[in-house]
C-alpha positions in Angstrom: -4.5 -11.9 -4.5 -4.3 -9.6 -7.2 -2.4 -6.3 -7.9 -4.2 -3.4 -6.4 -5.8 -0.6 -7.9 -4.4 2.7 -7.6 -7.4 4.3 -5.7 -7.7 1.3 -3.2 -4.2 2.5 -2.6 -4.6 6.0 -1.9 -7.3 5.7 -0.3 -5.8 3.2 2.4 -3.3 5.6 2.7 -5.5 8.2 3.8 -4.6 10.3 1.2 -7.7 10.8 -1.1 -11.6 9.8 0.0 -13.7 7.2 -1.8 -16.2 10.2 -3.1 -13.0 12.1 -4.5 -11.8 8.2 -6.1 -15.5 8.3 -7.7 -15.6 11.8 -8.8 -11.9 10.8 -10.6 -13.5 7.8 -12.1 -16.4 9.6 -13.0 -14.4 12.3 -14.8 -11.9 9.0 -16.5 -15.2 7.0 -17.8 -17.0 10.3 -19.2 -14.7 10.7 -21.9 -11.1 11.9 -20.1 -9.8 8.3 -20.7 -6.5 9.4 -19.2 -4.7 8.1 -16.0 -6.4 8.1 -12.8 -3.4 9.3 -11.5 -3.1 12.4 -14.2 -6.6 12.8 -13.5 -6.1 13.3 -9.5 -3.2 15.4 -10.2 -5.2 17.7 -12.1 -8.0 17.7 -9.8 -5.1 18.7 -7.0 -6.7 16.0 -4.9 -3.1 14.1 -4.6 0.9 15.3 -4.7 3.3 14.2 -7.2 5.0 12.9 -4.4 1.9 11.3 -2.8 1.1 9.7 -6.2 4.8 8.1 -7.1 4.4 6.7 -3.6 1.6 4.9 -3.8 2.7 3.7 -7.8 5.9 2.4 -6.0 3.5 0.7 -3.6 1.1 -0.5 -6.1 4.2 -1.5 -8.6 5.8 -4.0 -4.9 2.5 -5.9 -4.5 2.4 -6.8 -8.4 5.9 -7.9 -7.9 5.1 -9.7 -4.4 1.7 -11.4 -6.5 3.8 -12.4 -9.6 6.5 -14.2 -7.3 3.5 -16.0 -5.2 2.0 -17.2 -8.5 5.7 -18.9 -9.8 6.3 -20.4 -6.7 3.0 -22.4 -6.4 4.1 -26.2 -7.2 3.1 -27.7 -10.3 -0.5 -29.0 -9.9 -2.1 -26.2 -7.6 
């Protein structure tokens, strides 16, 4: 299990489509190089509140993943 990407979480939450994510990623890779969340906000595809909620979900999944790694028995 790895940390979920913010785009995956936004799609799972029904806030953007895969096509909208692809558009934002293309903009990011074409030179913007900004954070994906900021690009999505600039495109008005998500609200600041929805983005923050999804970032919290991402952070919780990251903490859960870290705990799982720390709780593995030695040698596994």
